[in-house]
N, C-alpha and C positions, 0 to 999 in steps of 0.2 A: 504492499500498498503505499502510496506517495501522496505529496498533497503540495498544490500548486497556489497560493495566496494572491490575493490583487490587494489595491490598494482603495481604500475606504469601501469595503466591503460592505455588500446589503443583503446576501445568502450564499448558500452553498451548493453547487450541482456534485452529486456523488455519479461516477459514470460508470458503465458496466460494458465491456467488450465483448463481441461476439465469438462465435467457435471459433477455431482456429488462429485469432489474432490475437494482440496484446497491446496494454494500453500504448507503447512507443506508435503506434500509427494511429493516435489521436493528437497529434502534438498540436495542429494548425487548429481544431474543436478547444481544445485544453487554453491555447491564449488566446481565441475569440472570446470563450466566458472571461478570461480574468480581464480581458480587455473592457469589458461591460460592467465590471465591479461583483465576480463569483467567484468566491473561492473554488477550489477544484480539488476532490479526492476520488482515486483511482489507482488501479492494482491490475496484476495480472492473476485471472484469476486460476483454483488448482489445475494442474496439467497443463498450462500454457503460459506462454512468454517466459520469464525467468525465474518461474516456479521451480524446484527443486525437484518436486515429487515425477514419476514419469511424466513425459509429455503425450499427450491424446486421451491418457487414463482418468478414470474418476472409480469411485468405489459408490456414488451415490450423487443425485443431482443434488440433495441436502447440503455438499459441500460449498455450490454456489452460494446458496443461501445462507449458510451459516457465514461466510466471506462477506457477503454484501451488507449483511447485519451489523458485522464489525465495522465497515466501513461507516455506514452510518452511524453508529455510535461514537464513531470518532468526528464526524460532522458534527453534531451534538455539541461539544466542546467548545466551537464558534459562538454558540448562543446566537445564531442565525436562522432564517427560512430555511429549508433541506429540500433539494430537487435531488429526483431518480433520474437519471438518463439511462435508457439500456438499448444497444443496437442487438439485432436479428436474435439468437440465443441469450444474449443480455438482456432484450427486453423479454424473453420466457422467462428469463431468472428474477427480474424485478417483477412480473406479473405473482411468480410464485412466491416470492418473497413479501409481496403485501399480503398473500392470501395468508401465510405461514405466521408471519411477525406482526407485530404491531407498531409502526414505525411511525415516527414523527414526522412524517413528511407533510410539505405544503403542496406536491403535486409531481406526478409524473410524466416524463416523454418516452415514446415508445417509438421505438424508429424502425419499421419492417421488422418488427417483433416476429420469432423463429413459433408461430403457433402449428402449420402444418408445410410441408415441402410439396416442391417443386414436383421433384423426382424420386420416385421409392427404389428400395432395389427389388428385382422380381421374389414371386411370392417364395419360392423356395427359398432363397439367400434368406428373407426376412426372417421363415420359422427355423432356417438353419440357426442364425444367428440366437434364437430363444434357447437353442439348444446348448451351443459355446457360451453364454452366457452364463450357465451353472460349473459347465466342464473347464473352459480357456477364455475369463472373463477378459484378460488383459491382453487377448490376441489381436492384433492390431492390420487395418484396413485401408487402403487409401480411400483419401474423403471425396467428394463431388463439389468441393468449392474450389474454383480456379480464378483467378484473376480479372480474366476477361468475362465471366459470368457476373461478377459484382461492383463495377464501376466503369465507366467510362472515361473515367480521366487517365489519360496517357501516364501523367507524371505518378500517378498513385501505382498505376499499371509497372510503370518500372521498377519503381521502390520494391513495390512485392516480387517481384523475382529475385528480386538478391535479399532479403531479409531472410535471415539465419533462423530467426524467432516463428518463423510461421509454421505452424504446425500443419503438417500434409499427411497423415495416420492417425486416426484415431481408434480407439478398443471396441470389443465389440459390445461391454459393459455399458463404456460411453454411450454410443451409440441408440441400445437399449433406455437406458437413463433419460436418454433426451426424448425417446418416444413416451416415455412415461410422464416425463413433466408436462407434457403437450396434454395429453389426454386429462392430466388432472388439473391444468389449467383451465378447461372446460367443465369439468365434474364439480370443481369446486369455484366456479365462476360467482356463485353467491356468498362467498368468505373473502371477495375482493373489497376494501375497506373504502367508503365515500373520501376518495379523495379525487380534486380534478385531474381528468387525463387528457393529453394529447397523444392522439395515435398517429403518428406518419407514415404513411406508406408508399414505396416505389411501387410506380404503375408500371413500369415494363422490369419487374424483379423478377431474375432467373431462378431463385434459390427457394422464395416463398411464396405457396400458393395464397395471393391476395385474396381471394372468394371466403378461404379457412380464417384470415384475418378479419376480415370484415363482419364476418359470421359472430366472431367472439365481442369483436366490438359491439356488435348489435342485442347481444344476449347481456352483455354486462349491466347491472343496472347503479348507475351513480347520480349526484344532483347535477354533476355538470361532466361532460367528455366530448369532446372535439376530432374526427376524423379529416384528416387530409390525405388526399392521394395526389403524389407528386407524377403526372404525366410523364412518360417517356422516360423515366430517371429510373438506374438500374438501381441492385439491391442496397447499395450502400449510398445513401442520400446526404450523409454529412461529406461525402469525397466526392460527391459530381461536380460537373464545370459548373452548375447551378447552386454550390453550395453556400453560398454567403444568402440565398434568396433563404434556402431552408434554415440556416443558423437565424435571419431575421426574424423568422415565422416562430422557431422555437423562444427566441428571446420574446416576441411578444406575451408568451405565454405565462413564461417567465415573471415579466414584467406585471402585467394583471394581476396577478396572485403575490405580490408583496406589498 
């Protein structure tokens, strides 16, 4: 976990990265939040980035929930309004953490949250993974994430091609836990606390099935929720060529609630 502090702060953003990536890919977004008076707290999720345990592997999705809870508790030390921002699997982790923990947050921003995959392995592979989850849970296989699928930003694509921290293989257990977490996000949708949510979805998402994302958004019962689809943008909306517009929209959400 790391902290980036702003001058004359008005709030704290706790950010959660997606699958395969790490906090270092969020340098631009971190500086944007700092420039508008927001402290930022972020780290690498278990099994990713610079964490010491086996890359691409977890024993339980609860590891992510506990890690995010720790980051939020650290944010509380500033005694400022706290907002969560989760991208992709990080968005799913934010949803599950909100459902499982009582977090003192003023709002949450979900960026193309991982609530349903665009591509699934063949049925026989999915069935095989259930058996391997018991027998060989740490067995690794290649992910479906490739840089050309997540962004149209050539600069980001070039950086990712040479990023040694980018996870290219995940374990059977990781995959089964991801599937379970997505199911639980729907099954326990009524446990989602009544905090303002801004859900921003990529219109040309090649990783996440946006219709399933919209289904979850329609099901969650909140006093205030906003759905924004960014037409023509790929999965990583905060890395797309239009990212300054995306940030401005997210900033307006935070400003509205401080």
